[in-house]
Each structure stands twice: as C-alpha cells, then as structure tokens.
C-alpha positions as a Markdown table, in Angstrom:
| # | Residue | x | y | z |
|---|---|---|---|---|
| 1 | Met | 16.0 | 6.8 | 24.9 |
| 2 | Thr | 13.4 | 7.3 | 22.1 |
| 3 | Gly | 13.5 | 4.3 | 19.7 |
| 4 | Asn | 13.9 | 4.5 | 16.0 |
| 5 | Val | 10.2 | 4.0 | 15.3 |
| 6 | Gln | 9.2 | 7.0 | 17.5 |
| 7 | Gln | 12.0 | 9.1 | 16.0 |
| 8 | Ile | 10.8 | 8.4 | 12.5 |
| 9 | Thr | 7.2 | 9.2 | 13.5 |
| 10 | Ala | 8.4 | 12.5 | 15.0 |
| 11 | Leu | 9.9 | 13.3 | 11.6 |
| 12 | Gly | 6.5 | 13.1 | 9.9 |
| 13 | Gln | 6.5 | 9.5 | 8.6 |
| 14 | Ser | 4.0 | 6.9 | 9.9 |
| 15 | Leu | 5.0 | 3.2 | 10.0 |
| 16 | Trp | 2.3 | 0.8 | 9.1 |
| 17 | Ile | 2.5 | -3.0 | 9.1 |
| 18 | Asp | 1.9 | -4.8 | 5.8 |
| 19 | Phe | 0.5 | -8.0 | 7.3 |
| 20 | Ile | -2.7 | -9.3 | 8.9 |
| 21 | Ser | -4.0 | -12.7 | 10.1 |
| 22 | Arg | -6.4 | -14.0 | 12.7 |
| 23 | Asp | -3.6 | -15.5 | 14.8 |
| 24 | Val | -1.7 | -12.2 | 15.3 |
| 25 | Leu | -5.0 | -10.5 | 16.1 |
| 26 | Gln | -5.6 | -13.1 | 18.8 |
| 27 | Asn | -2.1 | -13.9 | 20.2 |
| 28 | Gly | -1.1 | -10.4 | 21.3 |
| 29 | Gln | 1.3 | -9.8 | 18.4 |
| 30 | Phe | -0.9 | -7.1 | 16.9 |
| 31 | Arg | -1.2 | -5.2 | 20.1 |
| 32 | Ala | 2.6 | -5.5 | 20.6 |
| 33 | Trp | 3.1 | -3.8 | 17.2 |
| 34 | Leu | 0.8 | -1.0 | 18.1 |
| 35 | Asp | 2.5 | -0.5 | 21.4 |
| 36 | Ala | 5.8 | -0.4 | 19.5 |
| 37 | Gly | 4.6 | 2.5 | 17.3 |
| 38 | Val | 2.8 | 0.9 | 14.4 |
| 39 | Arg | 0.1 | 3.3 | 13.3 |
| 40 | Gly | -1.8 | 1.4 | 10.5 |
| 41 | Val | -2.1 | -1.8 | 8.6 |
| 42 | Thr | -2.2 | -2.8 | 5.0 |
| 43 | Ser | -3.3 | -6.2 | 3.5 |
| 44 | Asn | -3.4 | -7.7 | 0.0 |
| 45 | Pro | -4.5 | -11.0 | -1.6 |
| 46 | Thr | -1.1 | -12.6 | -1.1 |
| 47 | Ile | -1.2 | -11.8 | 2.6 |
| 48 | Phe | -4.7 | -13.2 | 3.0 |
| 49 | His | -3.8 | -16.3 | 0.9 |
| 50 | Lys | -0.9 | -17.0 | 3.3 |
| 51 | Ala | -3.0 | -16.3 | 6.4 |
| 52 | Ile | -6.1 | -18.4 | 5.5 |
| 53 | Ser | -4.4 | -21.2 | 3.5 |
| 54 | Glu | -1.5 | -22.0 | 5.9 |
| 55 | Ser | -3.5 | -21.9 | 9.2 |
| 56 | Gln | -6.3 | -23.9 | 10.8 |
| 57 | Ile | -7.3 | -21.0 | 13.0 |
| 58 | Tyr | -10.1 | -20.1 | 10.5 |
| 59 | Asp | -11.7 | -23.6 | 10.4 |
| 60 | Asn | -14.2 | -23.1 | 13.2 |
| 61 | Asp | -15.4 | -20.0 | 11.4 |
| 62 | Ile | -15.7 | -21.8 | 8.1 |
| 63 | Arg | -18.0 | -24.5 | 9.4 |
| 64 | Pro | -21.1 | -22.3 | 10.1 |
| 65 | Leu | -20.5 | -20.5 | 6.8 |
| 66 | Ile | -20.7 | -23.8 | 5.0 |
| 67 | Gly | -23.9 | -24.5 | 6.9 |
| 68 | Gln | -25.3 | -21.3 | 5.5 |
| 69 | Asn | -24.5 | -22.5 | 2.0 |
| 70 | Lys | -22.1 | -19.6 | 1.4 |
| 71 | Ser | -20.0 | -19.8 | -1.7 |
| 72 | Thr | -16.2 | -20.0 | -1.5 |
| 73 | Tyr | -16.0 | -16.3 | -2.4 |
| 74 | Glu | -18.6 | -15.4 | 0.3 |
| 75 | Ile | -16.6 | -17.4 | 2.8 |
| 76 | Tyr | -13.4 | -15.6 | 1.9 |
| 77 | Glu | -15.1 | -12.2 | 2.3 |
| 78 | Ala | -16.6 | -13.1 | 5.6 |
| 79 | Leu | -13.3 | -14.2 | 7.0 |
| 80 | Ala | -11.4 | -11.2 | 5.6 |
| 81 | Val | -14.1 | -8.7 | 6.7 |
| 82 | Asp | -13.9 | -10.1 | 10.2 |
| 83 | Asp | -10.1 | -9.7 | 10.4 |
| 84 | Ile | -10.2 | -6.2 | 8.9 |
| 85 | Gly | -13.0 | -5.2 | 11.3 |
| 86 | Lys | -11.2 | -6.4 | 14.4 |
| 87 | Ala | -8.0 | -4.6 | 13.2 |
| 88 | Ala | -9.9 | -1.4 | 12.6 |
| 89 | Asp | -11.4 | -1.6 | 16.1 |
| 90 | Ala | -7.9 | -2.1 | 17.6 |
| 91 | Leu | -6.6 | 0.9 | 15.6 |
| 92 | Arg | -9.5 | 3.2 | 16.3 |
| 93 | Pro | -7.8 | 4.8 | 19.3 |
| 94 | Ile | -4.9 | 5.8 | 17.0 |
| 95 | Tyr | -7.4 | 7.1 | 14.5 |
| 96 | Asp | -9.0 | 9.3 | 17.2 |
| 97 | Gln | -5.7 | 10.4 | 18.8 |
| 98 | Thr | -4.2 | 11.5 | 15.5 |
| 99 | Ser | -7.3 | 13.3 | 14.4 |
| 100 | Arg | -7.9 | 10.8 | 11.6 |
| 101 | Leu | -4.3 | 11.0 | 10.2 |
| 102 | Asp | -3.5 | 7.4 | 11.1 |
| 103 | Gly | -5.2 | 4.3 | 12.5 |
| 104 | Tyr | -6.3 | 2.9 | 9.2 |
| 105 | Val | -6.6 | -0.7 | 7.9 |
| 106 | Ser | -6.9 | -1.5 | 4.2 |
| 107 | Ile | -8.8 | -4.2 | 2.3 |
| 108 | Glu | -8.5 | -4.7 | -1.4 |
| 109 | Val | -11.3 | -5.0 | -4.0 |
| 110 | Asn | -11.3 | -8.2 | -5.9 |
| 111 | Pro | -8.1 | -8.1 | -8.1 |
| 112 | Gly | -10.2 | -9.4 | -11.0 |
| 113 | Leu | -11.8 | -6.0 | -11.1 |
| 114 | Ala | -8.6 | -4.1 | -11.8 |
| 115 | His | -9.8 | -3.2 | -15.3 |
| 116 | Asp | -13.5 | -2.7 | -14.4 |
| 117 | Thr | -14.4 | 0.8 | -13.2 |
| 118 | Glu | -18.0 | 0.1 | -12.4 |
| 119 | Gly | -17.3 | -3.2 | -10.7 |
| 120 | Thr | -14.5 | -1.6 | -8.6 |
| 121 | Val | -16.8 | 1.2 | -7.5 |
| 122 | Asp | -19.7 | -1.2 | -6.6 |
| 123 | Glu | -17.5 | -3.6 | -4.6 |
| 124 | Ala | -15.7 | -0.7 | -2.8 |
| 125 | Arg | -19.0 | 0.8 | -1.8 |
| 126 | Arg | -20.2 | -2.6 | -0.5 |
| 127 | Leu | -17.1 | -3.4 | 1.4 |
| 128 | Phe | -17.0 | 0.1 | 3.0 |
| 129 | Ala | -20.6 | -0.1 | 4.0 |
| 130 | Thr | -20.2 | -3.7 | 5.3 |
| 131 | Leu | -17.3 | -2.8 | 7.5 |
| 132 | Asp | -19.0 | 0.4 | 8.6 |
| 133 | Arg | -16.0 | 1.9 | 10.3 |
| 134 | Pro | -14.5 | 5.3 | 9.4 |
| 135 | Asn | -10.9 | 4.0 | 9.7 |
| 136 | Val | -11.1 | 1.5 | 6.8 |
| 137 | Met | -9.5 | 2.2 | 3.5 |
| 138 | Ile | -10.5 | 0.4 | 0.3 |
| 139 | Lys | -7.5 | -0.5 | -1.9 |
| 140 | Val | -8.0 | 0.3 | -5.6 |
| 141 | Pro | -5.2 | -0.4 | -8.2 |
| 142 | Ala | -3.7 | 2.4 | -10.2 |
| 143 | Thr | -4.9 | 1.2 | -13.6 |
| 144 | Glu | -6.7 | 3.2 | -16.3 |
| 145 | Ala | -10.0 | 1.8 | -15.0 |
| 146 | Gly | -9.0 | 2.5 | -11.4 |
| 147 | Leu | -8.5 | 6.3 | -11.9 |
| 148 | Pro | -12.2 | 7.2 | -12.4 |
| 149 | Ala | -13.2 | 4.8 | -9.6 |
| 150 | Ile | -10.8 | 6.6 | -7.2 |
| 151 | Glu | -12.4 | 9.9 | -8.1 |
| 152 | Thr | -15.9 | 8.6 | -7.6 |
| 153 | Leu | -15.1 | 6.9 | -4.3 |
| 154 | Ile | -13.4 | 9.9 | -2.8 |
| 155 | Ser | -16.3 | 12.1 | -4.0 |
| 156 | Glu | -18.6 | 9.8 | -1.9 |
| 157 | Gly | -16.4 | 10.0 | 1.2 |
| 158 | Ile | -14.9 | 6.5 | 0.9 |
| 159 | Asn | -11.3 | 6.3 | 2.0 |
| 160 | Val | -9.1 | 4.9 | -0.7 |
| 161 | Asn | -5.6 | 3.3 | -0.6 |
| 162 | Val | -4.5 | 3.6 | -4.3 |
| 163 | Thr | -2.2 | 0.6 | -4.8 |
| 164 | Leu | 0.4 | -0.6 | -7.4 |
| 165 | Ile | 1.7 | 2.8 | -8.3 |
| 166 | Phe | 5.1 | 2.5 | -10.0 |
| 167 | Ser | 5.5 | 5.5 | -12.3 |
| 168 | Ile | 5.8 | 9.2 | -11.5 |
| 169 | Glu | 3.3 | 9.9 | -14.3 |
| 170 | Met | 0.7 | 7.6 | -12.8 |
| 171 | Tyr | 1.4 | 9.0 | -9.4 |
| 172 | Arg | 0.5 | 12.5 | -10.7 |
| 173 | Arg | -2.7 | 11.1 | -12.2 |
| 174 | Val | -3.7 | 9.4 | -9.0 |
| 175 | Ala | -3.1 | 12.6 | -7.0 |
| 176 | Gln | -5.3 | 14.5 | -9.5 |
| 177 | Ala | -8.1 | 11.9 | -9.2 |
| 178 | Tyr | -8.0 | 12.3 | -5.5 |
| 179 | Ile | -8.2 | 16.1 | -5.8 |
| 180 | Ala | -11.0 | 15.8 | -8.4 |
| 181 | Gly | -13.0 | 13.6 | -6.0 |
| 182 | Leu | -12.5 | 16.1 | -3.1 |
| 183 | Arg | -13.5 | 18.9 | -5.4 |
| 184 | Arg | -16.8 | 17.2 | -6.3 |
| 185 | Arg | -17.5 | 16.8 | -2.6 |
| 186 | His | -16.7 | 20.4 | -1.9 |
| 187 | Gln | -18.9 | 21.6 | -4.8 |
| 188 | His | -21.8 | 19.8 | -3.3 |
| 189 | Ser | -21.1 | 21.3 | 0.2 |
| 190 | Ala | -20.0 | 17.9 | 1.6 |
| 191 | Ala | -17.3 | 17.9 | 4.2 |
| 192 | Val | -13.8 | 17.1 | 2.9 |
| 193 | Asp | -11.9 | 16.9 | 6.2 |
| 194 | Ala | -12.9 | 13.3 | 7.0 |
| 195 | Thr | -12.0 | 11.6 | 3.8 |
| 196 | Ala | -8.5 | 10.1 | 3.7 |
| 197 | Ser | -6.3 | 8.5 | 1.0 |
| 198 | Val | -2.8 | 7.3 | 0.5 |
| 199 | Ala | -1.0 | 6.7 | -2.7 |
| 200 | Ser | 0.9 | 3.4 | -2.4 |
| 201 | Phe | 4.1 | 3.8 | -4.5 |
| 202 | Phe | 5.9 | 0.5 | -4.9 |
| 203 | Val | 9.7 | 0.7 | -4.3 |
| 204 | Ser | 11.9 | -2.4 | -4.2 |
| 205 | Arg | 10.4 | -4.1 | -7.3 |
| 206 | Val | 11.8 | -1.3 | -9.4 |
| 207 | Asp | 15.3 | -2.3 | -8.3 |
| 208 | Thr | 14.6 | -5.9 | -8.9 |
| 209 | Leu | 13.9 | -5.3 | -12.6 |
| 210 | Val | 16.3 | -2.4 | -13.2 |
| 211 | Asp | 19.2 | -4.3 | -11.5 |
| 212 | Gln | 18.4 | -7.3 | -13.8 |
| 213 | Leu | 18.6 | -5.1 | -16.9 |
| 214 | Leu | 21.9 | -3.5 | -15.6 |
| 215 | Gln | 23.4 | -6.9 | -14.8 |
| 216 | Gln | 22.8 | -7.9 | -18.4 |
| 217 | Arg | 24.8 | -4.9 | -19.6 |
| 218 | Ile | 27.5 | -5.4 | -17.0 |
| 219 | Ala | 27.9 | -9.0 | -18.2 |
| 220 | Asp | 28.4 | -7.7 | -21.7 |
| 221 | Gly | 31.4 | -5.6 | -20.5 |
| 222 | Arg | 29.8 | -2.5 | -19.0 |
| 223 | Glu | 31.4 | -2.8 | -15.6 |
| 224 | Asp | 31.2 | 1.0 | -15.3 |
| 225 | Leu | 27.5 | 0.6 | -14.7 |
| 226 | Glu | 27.9 | -1.3 | -11.4 |
| 227 | Pro | 27.6 | 2.0 | -9.3 |
| 228 | Leu | 24.0 | 2.3 | -10.7 |
| 229 | Leu | 22.9 | -0.9 | -9.1 |
| 230 | Gly | 20.3 | -0.6 | -6.3 |
| 231 | Arg | 19.6 | 3.1 | -6.9 |
| 232 | Ala | 16.7 | 3.3 | -9.2 |
| 233 | Ala | 13.9 | 2.4 | -6.8 |
| 234 | Asn | 14.7 | 5.1 | -4.2 |
| 235 | Ala | 15.4 | 7.6 | -6.9 |
| 236 | Asn | 11.9 | 6.9 | -8.4 |
| 237 | Ala | 10.3 | 7.4 | -5.0 |
| 238 | Lys | 12.2 | 10.6 | -4.3 |
| 239 | Leu | 11.0 | 12.0 | -7.6 |
| 240 | Ala | 7.5 | 11.0 | -6.8 |
| 241 | Tyr | 7.8 | 12.9 | -3.5 |
| 242 | Ala | 8.9 | 16.0 | -5.4 |
| 243 | Ala | 5.8 | 15.6 | -7.5 |
| 244 | Phe | 3.7 | 15.3 | -4.3 |
| 245 | Arg | 5.0 | 18.6 | -2.9 |
| 246 | Glu | 4.5 | 20.3 | -6.2 |
| 247 | Ile | 0.9 | 19.2 | -6.4 |
| 248 | Phe | -0.3 | 19.6 | -2.9 |
| 249 | Glu | 1.6 | 22.8 | -2.1 |
| 250 | Ser | 0.2 | 24.5 | -5.2 |
| 251 | Asp | -2.5 | 27.0 | -5.6 |
| 252 | Gly | -4.6 | 24.3 | -7.2 |
| 253 | Phe | -5.1 | 22.6 | -3.8 |
| 254 | Ala | -5.4 | 25.8 | -1.8 |
| 255 | Asp | -9.2 | 26.0 | -1.7 |
| 256 | Leu | -9.5 | 22.4 | -0.6 |
| 257 | Arg | -6.8 | 22.8 | 2.0 |
| 258 | Ser | -8.6 | 25.8 | 3.4 |
| 259 | Ala | -11.8 | 23.7 | 3.6 |
| 260 | Gly | -9.9 | 21.2 | 5.8 |
| 261 | Ala | -8.9 | 18.6 | 3.2 |
| 262 | Arg | -5.8 | 16.5 | 3.9 |
| 263 | Val | -3.0 | 15.8 | 1.4 |
| 264 | Gln | -3.0 | 12.3 | -0.1 |
| 265 | Arg | 0.1 | 11.0 | 1.6 |
| 266 | Pro | 2.6 | 8.9 | -0.5 |
| 267 | Leu | 2.9 | 5.5 | 1.0 |
| 268 | Trp | 6.1 | 3.6 | 0.3 |
| 269 | Ala | 5.1 | 0.0 | -0.4 |
| 270 | Ser | 7.2 | -3.1 | -1.1 |
| 271 | Thr | 10.0 | -1.8 | 1.1 |
| 272 | Ser | 11.5 | -5.0 | 2.3 |
| 273 | Thr | 15.0 | -5.7 | 1.0 |
| 274 | Lys | 15.0 | -8.4 | -1.6 |
| 275 | Asn | 18.8 | -8.3 | -2.5 |
| 276 | Pro | 20.9 | -9.7 | 0.4 |
| 277 | Asp | 23.7 | -7.5 | -0.7 |
| 278 | Tyr | 21.7 | -4.4 | 0.3 |
| 279 | Ser | 21.1 | -3.1 | 3.8 |
| 280 | Pro | 17.9 | -4.4 | 5.5 |
| 281 | Val | 16.8 | -0.8 | 5.7 |
| 282 | His | 17.8 | 0.1 | 2.1 |
| 283 | Tyr | 14.3 | 1.2 | 1.3 |
| 284 | Val | 13.7 | 2.9 | 4.7 |
| 285 | Asp | 16.5 | 5.2 | 5.5 |
| 286 | Pro | 16.5 | 7.2 | 2.2 |
| 287 | Leu | 12.7 | 7.7 | 2.2 |
| 288 | Ile | 12.0 | 9.3 | 5.5 |
| 289 | Gly | 10.1 | 12.6 | 5.4 |
| 290 | Pro | 7.0 | 14.6 | 6.3 |
| 291 | His | 3.6 | 13.5 | 5.1 |
| 292 | Thr | 4.7 | 10.0 | 4.2 |
| 293 | Val | 3.9 | 6.4 | 5.2 |
| 294 | Asn | 6.1 | 3.4 | 5.0 |
| 295 | Thr | 4.2 | 0.1 | 5.2 |
| 296 | Val | 6.6 | -2.8 | 6.0 |
| 297 | Pro | 6.4 | -6.5 | 6.7 |
| 298 | Pro | 7.1 | -7.7 | 10.2 |
| 299 | Thr | 10.7 | -8.6 | 9.5 |
| 300 | Thr | 11.4 | -5.1 | 8.1 |
| 301 | Phe | 9.7 | -3.5 | 11.1 |
| 302 | Asp | 12.2 | -5.4 | 13.3 |
| 303 | Asp | 15.0 | -4.3 | 11.1 |
| 304 | Ile | 13.9 | -0.7 | 11.5 |
| 305 | Arg | 13.9 | -1.0 | 15.3 |
| 306 | Gln | 17.4 | -2.3 | 15.2 |
| 307 | His | 19.2 | -0.7 | 12.2 |
| 308 | Ala | 17.3 | 2.4 | 11.0 |
| 309 | Asn | 19.0 | 5.8 | 11.0 |
| 310 | Pro | 16.2 | 8.3 | 11.6 |
| 311 | Ala | 16.7 | 11.5 | 9.6 |
| 312 | Val | 14.7 | 13.5 | 7.1 |
| 313 | Ser | 16.2 | 12.1 | 3.9 |
| 314 | Ile | 13.5 | 12.1 | 1.2 |
| 315 | Glu | 14.6 | 15.3 | -0.4 |
| 316 | Gln | 18.3 | 14.5 | -0.4 |
| 317 | Glu | 19.9 | 13.6 | -3.8 |
| 318 | Val | 16.8 | 14.6 | -5.8 |
| 319 | Asp | 19.1 | 16.1 | -8.5 |
| 320 | Gly | 21.1 | 12.8 | -8.4 |
| 321 | Ala | 17.9 | 10.9 | -9.0 |
| 322 | Arg | 17.2 | 12.8 | -12.2 |
| 323 | Thr | 20.8 | 12.3 | -13.3 |
| 324 | Leu | 20.4 | 8.6 | -12.6 |
| 325 | Phe | 17.4 | 8.3 | -14.8 |
| 326 | Glu | 19.3 | 10.1 | -17.6 |
| 327 | Gln | 22.2 | 7.6 | -17.2 |
| 328 | Leu | 19.7 | 4.7 | -17.3 |
| 329 | Ala | 18.1 | 6.1 | -20.5 |
| 330 | Ala | 21.6 | 6.5 | -22.0 |
| 331 | Val | 22.1 | 2.7 | -21.8 |
| 332 | Gly | 18.7 | 1.8 | -23.1 |
| 333 | Ile | 16.8 | 1.3 | -19.9 |
| 334 | Asp | 13.4 | 3.1 | -20.4 |
| 335 | Met | 11.9 | 3.7 | -16.9 |
| 336 | Ala | 8.4 | 4.2 | -18.5 |
| 337 | Ala | 8.7 | 0.7 | -19.9 |
| 338 | Val | 10.0 | -0.6 | -16.6 |
| 339 | Thr | 7.1 | 0.8 | -14.6 |
| 340 | Asp | 4.5 | -0.3 | -17.2 |
| 341 | Gln | 5.8 | -3.9 | -17.0 |
| 342 | Leu | 5.8 | -3.8 | -13.2 |
| 343 | Leu | 2.2 | -2.6 | -13.1 |
| 344 | Lys | 1.1 | -5.4 | -15.4 |
| 345 | Glu | 3.0 | -8.0 | -13.4 |
| 346 | Gly | 1.7 | -6.5 | -10.1 |
| 347 | Val | -2.0 | -6.8 | -11.2 |
| 348 | Glu | -1.4 | -10.3 | -12.5 |
| 349 | Lys | 0.4 | -11.4 | -9.3 |
| 350 | Phe | -2.4 | -10.2 | -7.0 |
| 351 | Ala | -5.0 | -11.8 | -9.3 |
| 352 | Gln | -3.1 | -15.1 | -9.2 |
| 353 | Ser | -2.8 | -14.9 | -5.4 |
| 354 | Phe | -6.5 | -14.3 | -5.2 |
| 355 | Ser | -7.3 | -17.2 | -7.5 |
| 356 | Ala | -5.0 | -19.5 | -5.5 |
| 357 | Leu | -6.6 | -18.3 | -2.3 |
| 358 | Leu | -10.1 | -19.2 | -3.5 |
| 359 | Ser | -8.8 | -22.6 | -4.8 |
| 360 | Asp | -7.1 | -23.4 | -1.5 |
| 361 | Leu | -10.2 | -22.2 | 0.4 |
| 362 | Glu | -12.4 | -24.4 | -1.7 |
| 363 | Ala | -10.2 | -27.4 | -0.7 |
| 364 | Lys | -10.3 | -26.4 | 2.9 |
| 365 | Arg | -14.0 | -26.0 | 2.7 |
| 366 | Glu | -14.3 | -29.6 | 1.5 |
| 367 | Arg | -12.0 | -30.9 | 4.3 |
| 368 | Val | -14.0 | -29.1 | 6.9 |
| 369 | Arg | -17.3 | -30.3 | 5.5 |
| 370 | Gln | -16.1 | -33.9 | 5.4 |
| 371 | Ser | -14.8 | -33.7 | 9.0 |
| 372 | Ala | -18.1 | -32.3 | 10.3 |
C-alpha cells in the first residue's frame, strides 16, 4: 500500500523536513527521511542554535577553526556551511530525478541583515558561491528591504527561499519580486529554467495570535465566537494559494513560462500543531494541493505518516475563508495588524536565536580551547 507521504507527493505537494544537524546527517536518520519520501530540507537560526549548542558532535571541528584564529561568526558559518553542503549532496539525486523541482536545502542570511538590502544581497551571493551547489536556496526574509534583494538575487540566478511571509499582500509582492527577477534575466538572454524559489508562508503562528485575541472576546461573553477558533491560519494560507494561482496562471507570467521558468511554489511553514486541542495534522490536511511544499519538523512528519488524510484540499472552503476574515474584522480583529505583528516578532525571534547561537558558540569555543 502506498503510504501517506507518497500519496501527498502524487497530489503535487512536496514534503520537506524543517530540521538539520550534524548527528542526523551522520547517524542514518537523514537518509531514512529521504527514503521515506522527504524531498527537501529547510533550516533557520533556531534550528542551528539547537543543533550546535546542545551537542558535542561539532567540538572536533571547532578545534582546528580556533587554531586558524577564526572569529565566532566565522566558526558558525564554517559549521553551518559544512552541514548544508553535506545535505545538498545527499539531496542531489532528488534534484536531478525531479528535474530541479525538489532536492533543495536552505540556509539563511544573517537575521541581523533583515532590514539591509545591500548586506543581504552581498551575504547571499557569498553563501551561494561558497556552497557552490545548484540545489542550495538562500533564505531571505519578506521585509521591505528583502523585496529588492529577492529580485536582484533571482536576476543573478541565485535560488531564494523567501521566509517569514504572513500576509497575503506581502505574498503578492514577493511573487512579483520573483517574476521581476526572472524578467531581468530573460531580458538579458539568461536562462530562466534553472532558477528556483519558494515563498515560505507561515501558518500556525497566525492561529496562535488570532486565537488569543478571540479568547479575550470569548472571556468577555462572546461565546458565539468559539467556532472561529483554529481557523484563521488555514484560511490565510488558502487565500494565499488563490493569489498564487491568479498570479502564475495569468498572462503576465506567460512569456516566462514559455521560456521554461517555474512558478514560485508556496511553501507552508510553521505547520506543527501548537495547540494540543487540535489535530496533529491540523496544518497539513487542509493545505494539500499542486505546486506546493509543506516543510515540517520531524515529529509532524511522523504524524503525517500515521494520521494524514491525503486529498487535494487547498481550494476547498476558499469562500469560507473570506467569510471568516469578514467575521474577524467585525469583532475588531484586523488581519493586517495581526500579520504585521507576526512579521516583526518573527524577524526578532530569528535575530535573538542567532545572537544566542553566537553567544553559546563563543562559550563552547572557550571550553574547547581550554581543553586543548
């Protein structure tokens, strides 16, 4: 019998793992995920913080870097680049077999550059050149400064994973930045068929905030709002997918499509279930559809294998999603304000994780130096 992962893949959605560390690359777990149907990998500063700070597996690699008088930041980058490179090599057969559709691994630019266009472009170029593999994506946040960086990087043939998208308006702007970058390549007679991008649209965090706002109103006597709980995040994603189809099936993309350009696939991020009252596949089952990716932590991948109900669902209840947003607005919940807050918090969270990573790595560096 074909498993849930394979059925979801056959419906047009790729499942990627949102996790990487040296130990899973070495102990066979990474290979087991690929054998089970995982077709790509994402990472972020929080994941690298956990991997490097909570493990001694990196210590032997840190010692020679200390001997080379590398700074803490240079040590971090050397460790991260090594992990990303090994993951990219393991994923390369998928990249080739899927004709460059899947098989990607992502690495993030320094979160401190989230509001620095030039710095983001420079670091993305350097990371992409250092890794020197066609199946690497550079993660760039969907900030005002990130948008022109995305266009520039795509125009140069650098694969981009646009991260921290929460609003449908920003999703549209991200898609247009991708198209503008492709058009610049096409106008200069550069190939557009080998440049890839995904738009990482964050899901569960929307419910975390909207449910909190709803609970405040329910506590004030609005029990009639209880049916709205746990619905905003998936509704937001469904409306983003509707925008995706509108943009990439339009005449405005036709010339690029004819030249071999791929669509920028929506990637559902932050899809683990945070509320124990909701199904473990609450942000999986409703968001399955063609030309999408769902990147999940290992526990959610296990939940998918056991509990998912594979079916094309992404375009179901789209009218209901619009009605839900009207209902939320009617009780004073402004989705634009919600998504603005989530973007601000997301950028800050990754920056804090990165700062904590460097601080912990500095402490580890001192311990390793003293034990030498």
